[in-house]
Structures are given as structure tokens and as C-alpha cells.
C-alpha positions as CSV (number, residue, x, y, z in Angstrom):
1,X,8.8,-5.0,-39.5
2,X,6.7,-7.5,-37.6
3,X,4.4,-9.9,-39.5
4,X,3.3,-13.5,-39.3
5,X,2.8,-16.6,-41.3
6,X,0.7,-19.7,-40.7
7,X,2.9,-20.8,-37.7
8,X,4.1,-17.7,-35.9
9,X,5.5,-14.2,-35.9
10,X,8.2,-13.0,-38.3
11,X,10.5,-10.1,-37.7
12,X,12.3,-9.0,-40.8
13,X,11.2,-12.3,-42.4
14,X,12.8,-14.4,-39.6
15,X,10.8,-16.4,-37.0
16,X,10.4,-14.3,-33.9
17,X,8.8,-14.7,-30.4
18,X,7.4,-11.5,-28.9
19,X,8.2,-11.3,-25.2
20,X,6.8,-8.0,-24.1
21,X,6.4,-6.0,-20.9
22,X,3.7,-3.4,-20.3
23,X,4.8,0.0,-19.1
24,X,2.5,3.1,-19.2
25,X,4.4,6.3,-19.8
26,X,1.4,8.2,-18.3
27,X,2.0,6.4,-15.0
28,X,5.7,7.2,-14.8
29,X,7.3,10.6,-14.2
30,X,9.0,11.5,-17.6
31,X,12.2,12.0,-15.7
32,X,12.2,8.3,-14.9
33,X,11.1,6.9,-18.3
34,X,14.6,5.9,-19.3
35,X,15.3,4.3,-15.9
36,X,12.1,2.2,-16.0
37,X,12.7,1.1,-19.6
38,X,16.2,0.0,-18.7
39,X,14.8,-2.0,-15.8
40,X,12.2,-3.6,-18.1
41,X,14.9,-4.4,-20.7
42,X,17.0,-6.0,-17.9
43,X,14.0,-8.3,-17.2
44,X,14.7,-9.9,-20.5
45,X,11.8,-8.7,-22.7
46,X,12.4,-7.6,-26.3
47,X,9.3,-5.4,-26.6
48,X,7.5,-2.8,-24.5
49,X,3.7,-2.3,-24.6
50,X,1.8,0.9,-23.8
51,X,-1.6,2.3,-24.1
52,X,-2.2,5.9,-25.3
53,X,-5.1,7.4,-23.2
54,X,-7.1,9.9,-25.2
55,X,-8.3,11.9,-22.2
56,X,-4.7,12.3,-20.9
57,X,-3.8,14.1,-24.2
58,X,-7.0,16.1,-24.9
59,X,-6.9,18.7,-22.1
60,X,-9.7,20.7,-23.6
61,X,-12.1,20.0,-26.5
62,X,-10.1,20.2,-29.7
63,X,-6.8,20.8,-27.9
64,X,-4.5,17.8,-27.9
65,X,-1.1,17.9,-26.2
66,X,1.9,15.7,-27.0
67,X,4.6,17.5,-25.0
68,X,6.3,17.0,-21.6
69,X,4.6,14.2,-19.7
70,X,2.4,13.6,-22.7
71,X,5.3,13.2,-25.2
72,X,4.5,9.6,-26.2
73,X,6.9,9.9,-29.1
74,X,9.9,10.5,-26.7
75,X,8.9,7.5,-24.7
76,X,8.7,5.3,-27.7
77,X,12.0,6.6,-29.1
78,X,13.7,5.9,-25.8
79,X,12.5,2.4,-25.9
80,X,13.8,2.0,-29.4
81,X,17.2,3.4,-28.4
82,X,17.4,0.7,-25.7
83,X,16.8,-2.1,-28.3
84,X,13.1,-2.6,-27.6
85,X,10.3,-3.0,-30.1
86,X,7.1,-1.2,-29.2
87,X,3.4,-2.2,-29.3
88,X,1.0,0.8,-29.1
89,X,-2.6,0.5,-28.0
90,X,-4.2,3.9,-28.8
91,X,-7.8,3.1,-28.0
92,X,-10.0,5.0,-28.3
93,X,-10.9,3.0,-25.3
94,X,-8.1,1.5,-23.1
95,X,-9.6,0.3,-19.8
96,X,-6.3,0.1,-17.8
97,X,-8.1,1.0,-14.6
98,X,-7.8,4.5,-15.9
99,X,-10.3,7.3,-15.5
100,X,-13.3,6.5,-17.9
101,X,-11.1,4.0,-19.7
102,X,-9.3,6.8,-21.5
103,X,-12.3,8.5,-23.0
104,X,-12.8,12.2,-22.5
105,X,-15.4,13.0,-19.8
106,X,-17.0,15.6,-22.1
107,X,-18.5,12.8,-24.2
108,X,-21.0,12.3,-21.4
109,X,-22.3,15.8,-22.0
110,X,-23.2,15.1,-25.6
111,X,-26.9,14.5,-25.8
112,X,-27.8,11.1,-27.1
113,X,-24.2,10.0,-27.8
114,X,-23.7,6.2,-27.4
115,X,-20.2,5.0,-26.4
116,X,-18.2,2.4,-28.1
117,X,-20.4,1.6,-31.1
118,X,-21.1,2.9,-34.6
119,X,-23.1,5.8,-33.3
120,X,-22.3,8.7,-35.7
121,X,-21.8,11.2,-32.9
122,X,-19.3,8.9,-31.2
123,X,-17.5,8.0,-34.4
124,X,-17.0,11.7,-35.2
125,X,-15.3,12.2,-31.9
126,X,-13.1,9.2,-32.4
127,X,-12.1,10.4,-35.9
128,X,-11.0,13.7,-34.3
129,X,-8.8,11.8,-31.9
130,X,-7.3,9.7,-34.7
131,X,-6.7,12.8,-36.7
132,X,-4.7,14.3,-33.9
133,X,-2.9,11.1,-33.0
134,X,-1.8,10.0,-36.5
135,X,0.8,12.7,-37.1
136,X,2.5,11.7,-33.8
137,X,2.2,8.0,-34.5
138,X,3.3,7.7,-38.1
139,X,7.0,8.7,-37.6
140,X,7.3,6.0,-34.9
141,X,6.2,3.1,-37.1
142,X,8.8,0.5,-38.1
143,X,8.0,1.2,-41.8
144,X,9.4,4.6,-41.3
145,X,12.4,3.5,-39.2
146,X,10.7,3.7,-35.8
147,X,10.3,1.0,-33.1
148,X,6.5,0.5,-33.3
149,X,5.9,-2.9,-34.8
150,X,2.2,-3.4,-34.0
151,X,-0.9,-1.3,-33.2
152,X,-4.1,-2.5,-31.4
153,X,-7.6,-1.8,-32.7
154,X,-9.7,-0.8,-29.7
155,X,-9.3,-2.9,-26.5
156,X,-11.1,-5.9,-25.1
157,X,-14.2,-4.9,-27.1
158,X,-15.7,-8.3,-26.8
159,X,-16.1,-7.7,-23.1
160,X,-18.4,-4.8,-24.0
161,X,-20.1,-5.2,-27.3
162,X,-20.4,-6.9,-30.7
163,X,-20.6,-4.0,-33.2
164,X,-18.5,-5.3,-36.1
165,X,-19.2,-2.1,-38.1
166,X,-17.6,-0.1,-35.2
167,X,-14.5,-2.2,-35.2
168,X,-14.2,-1.9,-39.0
169,X,-14.5,1.8,-38.8
170,X,-11.6,2.0,-36.3
171,X,-9.5,-0.4,-38.4
172,X,-10.2,1.5,-41.6
173,X,-9.5,4.8,-39.9
174,X,-6.1,3.7,-38.8
175,X,-5.2,2.4,-42.2
176,X,-6.6,5.4,-44.0
177,X,-4.4,7.7,-41.9
178,X,-1.3,5.7,-42.8
179,X,-0.9,3.1,-40.1
180,X,0.7,0.3,-42.1
181,X,2.1,-2.0,-39.4
182,X,0.6,-5.2,-37.9
183,X,-3.0,-4.5,-36.6
184,X,-4.4,-6.8,-33.9
185,X,-7.3,-7.2,-31.4
186,X,-7.2,-8.3,-27.8
187,X,-10.0,-10.0,-25.9
188,X,-10.6,-12.3,-23.0
189,X,-10.2,-16.0,-23.4
190,X,-13.9,-16.7,-23.7
191,X,-15.8,-17.6,-26.8
192,X,-18.3,-14.7,-26.6
193,X,-15.4,-12.2,-26.0
194,X,-13.4,-13.4,-29.0
195,X,-16.6,-13.4,-31.1
196,X,-17.4,-9.9,-30.3
197,X,-14.0,-8.3,-30.4
198,X,-12.1,-9.9,-33.3
199,X,-11.9,-8.6,-36.9
200,X,-11.7,-11.2,-39.7
201,X,-8.4,-11.1,-41.4
202,X,-6.5,-9.6,-38.5
203,X,-4.5,-11.2,-35.7
204,X,-6.6,-12.0,-32.5
205,X,-4.9,-12.2,-29.1
206,X,-6.1,-13.1,-25.7
207,X,-5.9,-11.9,-22.1
208,X,-5.6,-14.3,-19.1
209,X,-3.5,-15.1,-16.1
210,X,-3.1,-18.8,-15.9
211,X,-3.9,-22.2,-17.5
212,X,-2.2,-21.1,-20.7
213,X,-2.7,-24.3,-22.8
214,X,-6.5,-24.2,-22.2
215,X,-6.8,-20.5,-23.0
216,X,-4.6,-20.8,-26.1
217,X,-6.6,-23.7,-27.3
218,X,-9.7,-21.5,-27.1
219,X,-8.0,-18.8,-29.0
220,X,-7.0,-21.3,-31.7
221,X,-10.7,-22.2,-32.2
222,X,-11.2,-18.6,-33.3
223,X,-8.0,-18.3,-35.3
224,X,-7.1,-21.3,-37.3
225,X,-3.5,-20.4,-37.9
226,X,-0.9,-17.8,-37.2
227,X,0.8,-16.8,-33.9
228,X,-0.8,-17.5,-30.5
229,X,-0.2,-14.6,-28.1
230,X,-1.3,-13.6,-24.6
231,X,-1.4,-9.9,-25.1
232,X,-2.1,-9.4,-21.4
233,X,-0.7,-12.1,-19.2
234,X,-1.8,-10.9,-15.7
235,X,1.1,-11.4,-13.3
236,X,-0.5,-9.3,-10.6
237,X,-3.7,-7.3,-10.1
238,X,-4.9,-3.8,-9.3
239,X,-6.3,-2.7,-5.9
240,X,-9.6,-1.0,-4.9
241,X,-10.3,1.1,-1.8
242,X,-11.5,-0.8,1.2
243,X,-10.0,-4.2,0.0
244,X,-6.7,-5.8,0.6
245,X,-3.6,-5.3,-1.6
246,X,-3.4,-8.0,-4.3
247,X,-0.3,-10.0,-4.6
248,X,0.6,-13.1,-6.7
249,X,3.2,-15.6,-5.5
250,X,6.5,-15.2,-7.5
251,X,7.1,-18.9,-7.8
252,X,3.6,-19.6,-9.0
253,X,3.7,-16.7,-11.4
254,X,7.0,-17.9,-12.9
255,X,5.6,-21.4,-13.3
256,X,2.6,-20.1,-15.1
257,X,4.8,-18.1,-17.4
258,X,7.0,-21.1,-18.1
259,X,3.9,-23.1,-18.9
260,X,2.8,-20.4,-21.4
261,X,6.2,-20.0,-23.1
262,X,6.6,-23.8,-23.4
263,X,3.7,-23.8,-25.8
264,X,5.6,-21.6,-28.2
265,X,3.3,-18.6,-27.8
266,X,4.2,-15.0,-27.4
267,X,3.4,-13.0,-24.3
268,X,3.0,-9.5,-22.9
269,X,3.6,-9.3,-19.2
270,X,0.8,-7.1,-17.7
271,X,2.3,-5.2,-15.9
272,X,6.1,-5.4,-16.1
273,X,6.1,-2.0,-14.2
274,X,2.8,-0.7,-13.1
275,X,3.6,2.8,-11.8
276,X,1.1,5.2,-10.3
277,X,-2.2,6.8,-11.3
278,X,-1.1,10.2,-10.2
279,X,-3.6,13.0,-9.6
280,X,-7.2,12.0,-10.2
281,X,-6.6,9.5,-13.0
282,X,-7.7,6.3,-11.2
283,X,-10.8,4.7,-12.6
284,X,-13.4,2.4,-11.1
285,X,-15.3,-0.8,-11.7
286,X,-19.0,-1.3,-11.2
287,X,-20.7,-4.6,-10.4
288,X,-24.3,-3.3,-10.4
289,X,-27.0,-3.4,-13.1
290,X,-27.7,0.3,-13.0
291,X,-25.1,3.2,-12.9
292,X,-26.3,4.3,-9.4
293,X,-26.9,0.9,-7.9
294,X,-24.6,-0.3,-5.2
295,X,-21.5,-1.9,-6.6
296,X,-19.3,1.0,-7.4
297,X,-15.6,0.0,-6.8
298,X,-13.0,2.9,-7.1
299,X,-9.4,2.0,-7.8
300,X,-6.6,3.2,-5.5
301,X,-3.9,5.7,-6.5
302,X,-1.0,3.2,-6.7
303,X,-0.8,1.0,-9.8
304,X,2.0,-1.1,-8.3
305,X,0.1,-4.2,-9.6
306,X,2.5,-6.5,-7.7
307,X,4.6,-6.2,-10.9
308,X,8.2,-7.5,-11.0
309,X,9.4,-3.9,-11.1
310,X,7.8,-2.1,-8.2
311,X,6.1,1.2,-8.1
312,X,9.4,3.0,-7.2
313,X,11.6,0.9,-9.5
314,X,12.4,-2.0,-7.1
315,X,13.6,-5.2,-8.6
316,X,11.5,-7.7,-6.7
317,X,11.7,-11.4,-6.1
318,X,9.2,-11.7,-8.9
319,X,11.6,-9.9,-11.2
320,X,14.3,-12.4,-10.7
321,X,12.0,-15.4,-10.9
322,X,10.5,-14.2,-14.2
323,X,13.8,-13.2,-15.6
324,X,15.1,-16.7,-15.0
325,X,12.2,-18.2,-16.9
326,X,12.4,-15.7,-19.8
327,X,16.1,-16.6,-20.2
328,X,15.1,-20.2,-21.1
329,X,13.3,-19.0,-24.2
330,X,15.0,-15.8,-25.5
331,X,18.4,-14.3,-25.1
332,X,18.7,-12.1,-22.1
333,X,20.6,-8.8,-22.3
334,X,24.2,-8.7,-21.3
335,X,25.1,-10.0,-17.8
336,X,26.2,-6.5,-16.6
337,X,25.1,-5.2,-13.2
338,X,21.4,-4.8,-12.8
339,X,20.2,-1.2,-12.2
340,X,20.6,-0.3,-8.5
341,X,17.6,0.8,-6.5
342,X,16.9,4.5,-6.8
343,X,17.9,6.6,-3.7
344,X,15.2,7.1,-1.0
345,X,14.7,10.0,1.4
346,X,15.7,10.0,5.0
347,X,12.5,9.5,7.0
348,X,11.1,12.6,8.7
349,X,7.9,13.7,10.5
350,X,6.3,17.0,9.6
351,X,4.1,18.6,12.3
352,X,2.3,20.8,13.1
353,X,0.8,22.4,9.9
354,X,2.3,25.8,9.1
355,X,-0.9,27.1,7.8
356,X,-4.5,26.1,7.2
357,X,-7.2,27.2,4.8
358,X,-10.9,26.1,5.1
359,X,-12.4,25.1,1.8
360,X,-15.6,26.9,2.6
361,X,-13.7,30.2,3.0
362,X,-11.9,29.7,-0.3
363,X,-14.7,28.7,-2.6
364,X,-14.6,32.1,-4.3
365,X,-10.8,31.8,-5.2
366,X,-11.1,28.2,-6.3
367,X,-14.2,28.4,-8.6
368,X,-16.7,30.6,-10.3
369,X,-20.4,30.3,-9.4
370,X,-22.8,28.9,-11.9
371,X,-26.5,29.5,-11.2
372,X,-29.0,26.9,-12.3
373,X,-32.5,25.9,-11.3
374,X,-31.5,22.3,-10.6
375,X,-28.2,20.6,-9.8
376,X,-26.1,19.6,-12.9
377,X,-23.5,16.9,-13.2
378,X,-19.8,17.9,-13.7
379,X,-19.8,17.1,-17.4
380,X,-22.6,19.6,-18.1
381,X,-20.4,22.3,-16.7
382,X,-17.2,21.3,-18.6
383,X,-15.5,19.7,-15.5
384,X,-13.6,16.5,-15.8
385,X,-12.5,15.5,-12.3
386,X,-12.2,16.8,-8.7
387,X,-14.9,18.1,-6.4
388,X,-18.1,20.0,-7.1
389,X,-20.0,22.2,-4.6
390,X,-23.8,22.8,-4.6
391,X,-25.6,25.4,-2.5
392,X,-29.3,26.3,-2.1
393,X,-31.7,27.8,0.5
394,X,-34.3,25.6,2.2
395,X,-37.3,27.6,3.4
396,X,-38.6,27.2,6.9
397,X,-39.9,26.4,9.3
398,X,-40.1,22.7,8.5
399,X,-40.3,19.7,10.7
400,X,-37.7,17.0,10.4
401,X,-37.9,15.5,6.9
402,X,-35.6,13.2,5.0
403,X,-33.0,14.9,2.7
404,X,-32.3,12.7,-0.3
405,X,-29.9,13.0,-3.3
406,X,-30.9,11.1,-6.4
407,X,-28.1,10.2,-8.8
408,X,-25.2,10.8,-6.5
409,X,-21.6,10.2,-7.8
410,X,-19.7,9.5,-5.8
411,X,-19.7,10.7,-2.2
412,X,-21.4,13.8,-0.7
413,X,-20.7,15.7,2.5
414,X,-23.8,17.7,3.5
415,X,-23.8,20.9,5.6
416,X,-26.6,23.1,7.0
417,X,-25.7,26.7,7.9
418,X,-22.1,25.7,7.8
419,X,-22.4,22.7,10.1
420,X,-21.9,19.1,9.1
421,X,-25.2,17.2,8.7
422,X,-23.7,13.9,7.5
423,X,-22.4,12.0,4.4
424,X,-24.1,10.1,1.6
425,X,-22.5,7.5,-0.7
426,X,-23.6,6.1,-4.1
427,X,-23.2,2.6,-2.7
428,X,-26.0,3.3,-0.3
429,X,-28.5,4.8,-2.7
430,X,-31.5,4.7,-0.4
431,X,-29.8,6.5,2.5
432,X,-31.3,9.9,3.7
433,X,-30.3,12.5,6.2
434,X,-32.9,13.9,8.7
435,X,-33.2,17.7,8.3
436,X,-35.4,20.1,10.3
437,X,-35.4,23.8,9.3
438,X,-36.1,26.8,11.6
439,X,-38.1,29.9,11.0
440,X,-35.6,31.7,8.8
441,X,-34.8,28.7,6.6
442,X,-31.3,27.1,6.2
443,X,-28.4,27.3,3.8
444,X,-27.8,23.8,2.4
445,X,-24.3,23.0,1.1
446,X,-23.4,19.7,-0.6
447,X,-19.8,18.9,-1.5
448,X,-19.5,16.0,-3.9
449,X,-16.3,14.1,-4.4
450,X,-15.7,12.2,-7.7
451,X,-13.7,9.0,-7.1
452,X,-13.1,8.0,-10.7
453,X,-15.3,7.1,-13.6
454,X,-16.1,3.5,-14.4
455,X,-13.5,2.2,-16.8
456,X,-14.9,-1.3,-17.6
457,X,-18.2,-3.0,-18.3
458,X,-21.7,-1.7,-19.2
459,X,-21.9,1.0,-16.6
460,X,-19.5,3.5,-18.3
461,X,-22.2,6.2,-18.5
462,X,-20.8,7.4,-15.2
463,X,-21.6,11.1,-14.8
464,X,-20.2,12.8,-11.7
465,X,-21.8,15.1,-9.1
466,X,-25.6,15.1,-8.8
467,X,-27.3,13.9,-11.9
468,X,-31.0,13.9,-11.0
469,X,-31.9,16.1,-8.0
470,X,-32.1,16.8,-4.3
471,X,-35.4,16.4,-2.3
472,X,-36.5,17.4,1.2
473,X,-39.4,15.2,2.1
474,X,-41.3,14.8,-1.2
475,X,-40.3,18.2,-2.5
476,X,-37.6,18.9,-5.0
477,X,-35.2,21.7,-4.1
478,X,-34.5,24.3,-6.8
479,X,-32.4,27.5,-7.2
480,X,-28.8,26.3,-7.0
481,X,-25.4,27.9,-7.0
482,X,-22.8,25.4,-8.3
483,X,-19.1,25.7,-8.0
484,X,-16.9,23.3,-10.0
485,X,-13.7,22.5,-8.1
486,X,-11.2,20.8,-10.3
487,X,-8.4,21.9,-7.9
488,X,-5.9,22.3,-10.7
489,X,-4.5,25.5,-9.2
490,X,-4.1,26.1,-5.5
491,X,-2.0,29.3,-5.7
492,X,-4.8,31.6,-4.6
493,X,-5.6,29.7,-1.4
494,X,-5.7,32.0,1.6
495,X,-3.7,30.2,4.3
496,X,-3.7,31.4,7.9
497,X,-0.5,31.0,10.0
498,X,-0.4,28.7,13.0
499,X,-0.9,31.7,15.3
500,X,-4.1,32.7,13.6
501,X,-5.7,29.5,14.8
502,X,-7.9,28.4,11.9
503,X,-9.9,25.5,13.2
504,X,-9.8,22.1,11.6
505,X,-12.9,20.6,13.0
506,X,-13.7,17.0,12.0
507,X,-16.3,16.8,9.2
508,X,-15.2,20.1,7.6
509,X,-12.8,20.2,4.6
510,X,-9.6,22.0,5.3
511,X,-6.3,22.5,3.4
512,X,-3.1,22.0,5.6
513,X,0.3,23.2,4.5
514,X,3.6,21.7,5.6
515,X,7.3,22.2,4.6
516,X,9.7,19.3,4.0
517,X,13.4,20.1,3.8
518,X,15.6,17.8,1.8
519,X,19.3,17.8,1.2
520,X,18.7,16.4,-2.3
521,X,15.8,15.0,-4.3
522,X,15.0,11.3,-3.7
523,X,12.1,9.0,-3.8
524,X,9.7,9.3,-0.9
525,X,6.6,7.6,0.4
526,X,4.1,9.9,2.2
527,X,2.0,8.6,5.0
528,X,-0.9,10.3,6.9
529,X,-1.5,8.3,10.0
530,X,-4.6,9.5,11.9
531,X,-6.1,11.3,8.9
532,X,-9.3,10.4,7.1
533,X,-9.4,10.8,3.3
534,X,-8.5,13.5,0.9
535,X,-5.8,14.7,-1.6
536,X,-2.1,15.4,-1.3
537,X,0.1,17.8,-3.3
538,X,3.9,18.0,-3.4
539,X,5.3,21.3,-4.8
540,X,2.0,21.9,-6.6
541,X,1.8,18.4,-8.1
542,X,-1.2,16.3,-7.1
543,X,0.0,12.9,-6.0
544,X,-3.5,11.5,-5.7
545,X,-6.1,10.3,-3.2
546,X,-5.5,8.8,0.2
547,X,-8.1,7.0,2.3
548,X,-7.8,5.6,5.8
549,X,-9.8,2.5,4.8
550,X,-6.8,1.5,2.7
551,X,-5.4,-0.8,1.6
552,X,-2.8,1.8,0.4
553,X,-1.2,3.6,3.3
554,X,1.5,5.6,1.5
555,X,1.6,7.7,-1.6
556,X,4.7,7.4,-3.9
557,X,6.4,10.8,-4.6
558,X,9.2,10.2,-7.1
559,X,12.5,12.1,-6.9
560,X,11.9,14.5,-9.8
561,X,9.0,16.1,-7.9
562,X,11.3,17.2,-5.1
563,X,14.0,19.9,-4.9
564,X,16.9,20.5,-2.5
565,X,15.8,22.7,0.3
566,X,12.2,23.6,1.1
567,X,9.3,21.6,-0.5
568,X,5.7,22.5,0.0
569,X,3.2,19.8,0.9
570,X,-0.5,20.6,0.9
571,X,-3.1,18.2,2.3
572,X,-6.8,18.6,1.6
573,X,-8.5,16.6,4.4
574,X,-12.2,16.2,3.9
575,X,-13.3,14.8,7.2
576,X,-10.9,13.5,9.9
577,X,-7.9,15.8,10.5
578,X,-4.6,14.4,11.6
579,X,-1.6,16.1,13.0
580,X,1.5,15.0,11.0
581,X,2.6,14.0,7.6
582,X,5.4,11.4,7.5
583,X,8.1,11.0,4.8
584,X,9.1,7.4,4.7
585,X,11.7,5.4,2.8
586,X,9.6,2.3,2.2
587,X,6.1,1.9,0.7
588,X,3.1,0.5,2.5
589,X,0.4,-0.8,0.2
590,X,-1.5,-2.5,3.0
591,X,-2.5,-6.0,4.1
592,X,-2.4,-8.5,1.2
593,X,-4.7,-11.1,-0.4
594,X,-4.1,-13.4,-3.4
595,X,-4.6,-11.7,-6.8
596,X,-7.5,-13.1,-8.8
597,X,-5.4,-13.2,-12.0
598,X,-4.7,-16.9,-11.5
599,X,-8.4,-17.6,-11.8
600,X,-8.9,-15.8,-15.2
């Protein structure tokens, strides 16, 4: 059991320093959980930390899954078998650069519900999540012989609000359901954040990336005694589309960690291994003052985070630098051979595509039509992620008038009578497209791509699709056919063979199918030089988004996704069609810039 007295942590009644490393099971293929945990243990940590994202486990309202990739119990037990304690952070909000901060998107469809406060409607939803989670969590607690020594209450709440009644409800809910281990809060190293997020009588911890003595002194002002802990010590940073890849110098990072550990404090390295936000699970930030102002900043697919253990398990220069520092303060594991790098594919180029399928010709097999008077956002139709298609008829004749979408999230491709008219983006909310209509009117199609819900800050009411309406000139357009496109099953796509000559004209969304032949499964990095932006699947599994604007130039495809022999690769390119897909043996996360973690 982990506890504390006036001076520090106690483990089994003996003074103890927590040196933890963050690893998110939901960002690592379950076939690689043990491998990554062994690498983290080799780094020298004695504890592993992970969030539990509510929306990753609740696939449909009231249906919660803890099997397969979602078997958090298996992940925790593997950590325990390797001699690691475990810290769990079950939310209900996690941030983590994860879609909607871990909250289910369906909450945005509940009329009047207010997020992350003592609103009765929200508390009822949270209670349902805790009811489902508790039976999975309780057997893992140290009091019952498991490796979980501490559980976090909410996450960085002081960065969002100051509702003490809400935090007490969460704390009481965990205790009432049997969580009897150490409970703690985590907030930024700022007075207002600690004031808003801490719970009297419970351990408060801090998040920062440098200047440890200064930040720990601030924490001590809010907690007169007990352990000092950096529950997130940022040793890298995440990336956003259109900006460089963040890195932090290994020597500078090691020096900052040494400075922290020299104070006697405990630490959680965020991230020890970042992994990948596979599929459509990447979140976004927003720097604006209104949800549909400019300032929307979506996060890339990779969550490499410039961690000491790379996205594909690489033991980096930073790994060895941090390991040396950790070894000055706690006993390192045995000096046996460090885990070798996992095998990589032999590079190959796949071209041309063996089949194509236009999205417009497959709408009927990918979705069911919903008819409404006005456009509705995804959440109102029960859709969490993906694309959504809107169609209406514009009467004519009409002179050229501006076409405008109000409340667009996040990016729209607009077509008239099947031809591209242009694109609109939520970061340019005043932009319009000129549209003239002939005598017989025109069919208007709008394909909206969701790029991840905001996961941090006050703009989390981030509904996707079209939230307000579409106007031509000063007139609203009504009478819509709506097709949700979550793209969870592509098996019904009607591909044409190469000889059939389905066109892939730029500006029109088209699926492309390729075959990769492997002698045996191995890690691969898929590149799409010359393509624009879209989605990529390997053997039916959605790796994630790619975008020519970068910084990320390859998508990581771990060995368990591949099989010996033929492997199917499907690319949905939305705008600029390339020729080939490349399998590479090295990642390319793009041009770099210094991580801001040293400034926080």
C-alpha cells in the first residue's frame, strides 16, 4: 500500500520515492503491451501511470467494454508481474490530447448538460461511468493484492473550473464504490490552478517541465506537508498539424530531471512512451474565445511525444540520459541486456492502386440517409467521429451569391452537381464560396471532416459537422439529406479494377486499394508522398489521419497489424491523389522545433 506522512511517501510503512513513467495502454497495440512495459521498467522507473479514457470503453450508450484492446485489467496486471506499481487516472476527464478529453461525444447531444461541474445531468452520466469502472478497478487495488497504489480524482481541474462540490462528488463516488487506495489531484504549478483543483485532506501534485525547485515551492504553499510530486514532468511535447515536430534536448531534459530528483520529490515522466493515437482518437486545442472562432489546433496521429522510448519502441538517446540520472536516486533493474529494437519491414513501394472506389458512388453502402429540415451536428445523429455528408437542392435560376456555412467543424468540401466548388475551414469562419445556379437548380453536397474534439480548456463544447446552418446569399437552405460516415466498416465498398478506369480527380474523395506482401509481420512506417490528406487502413484497421502539411510524414503500423503474405491497404484521399504508398523502415515525424515543456 502507498501512503504518506508529513515528510514523504510510505510504501508498506517504509519511506519510498515514486519514480513513474506514463504509458497509455490505449495508445499501444495490446500485442505490444508487455514489450513496452519491459522497456519502461528498463528505464529505471518503479511505477507506471496510465489514464482510463471513458469514451474508449463506452462504445455505445450504456455499453462498456473492457476486453481486448480495452482490457485495462490485463495491462495493469502485466505491469504488476514486471515489478511495477501502477497509478490509475480514470477521469472522468483525462485531457491527454485525446478526443474530447476522454468524454463520450454523446454528452454534447444532451440538452442543457454542462460539462465538468456539479450539473445533475453530468453527474448522473459520470456516476454511470464509475458504476461500470469500479468492478474492473477494485480487484486491481493494492488492498486486494493488485498493483494499483493510487487513483487520481479528475485531471487538471484547476485549469478548467473551481467547482469544489463537483470534485467532492467524484471523490465520494470513488470511495463509496470501494476505492480505498491513495487518492490525489493533479494541477498546473500556478496558484489559481492549485486553488481550483485541489481537495482539502488529499494529496495535491503538480504538472510542469522545468524549474523544479520554483514549482515545488509553489506546491508547498498549497500543501503544508507531505510528499512533493510532479505527477506530469513533461520531457517532450505533442504535435499539431501544420507545425513542426516538438523535441526536447536529451541533455537538458536529463539535467532538469536531476534538478527535480535532487529536491527529494517524486516524479512521473510524461511520457515515458507516448505511442500512437490510432484511428480518429486524436484531440485538439483551441485558443479562441468562442468555439467557432479561429484558433482550432488539431493534434496529429503520432503521440511519440519525443519520449525516451519512441513510438515504435526505440530506446533513444534520451532513454539512456534519463536512465543514468534515475540510477543516481533509485536502484535500477538488473544490468542485463536492454530490450533489442523490434524488427522492421524491408522497404517497398506500392503502385499503382489495384482498385478505386469513389466516395460519392458508395454513400449508400457506407451510411443510411437521415432527412431533416436543417443540418444537424454529428452528435444529434449518434455519431462520434469520422465524416458526415449533407445534401440539398438549391433552386434556380440565381445569380452568383455567397454560400456560407455557420458553425462548421471542422473542414468542408463543397460540391455542386458533383463538381468541386471549394473548401471551407472553421479557422476561417468568414469565408464564403461564390455560387451561381442555373434554370433547373443545383444539387449541393457538403462533406465535413471532423479532426478531433477539443480536449483542453473552455471550448470543449465542440460539436462536429454543421451546427447552425447553410445560407445562399441571405437565405437559409432547408430540406437536407444527411449521411453519417463513421467509416468503421469498409467491407461493402465497391472497388473497380485498374482496367475499369475509375477516375481519381483532384478535389474528389476516392478510396484507393493496394496490396503489400510481407514475408513475416514487422513494424512499418507508411508514407504517402504526393498525396493531400485523408485516412489510411491496414487490414481493416484505421491507422489514422495523414496530412501533407505535416509535420508527421509517416504513420506507424505495428507488427501485430500485419500478416505473412498479402496485406490490404486502403487510402481514403479527400483532395490530392498520389500514385504510390511506401512502406519504410524508419519514421519521419517532420522538421523539428524546441518543445515548450521547458517553459512551463
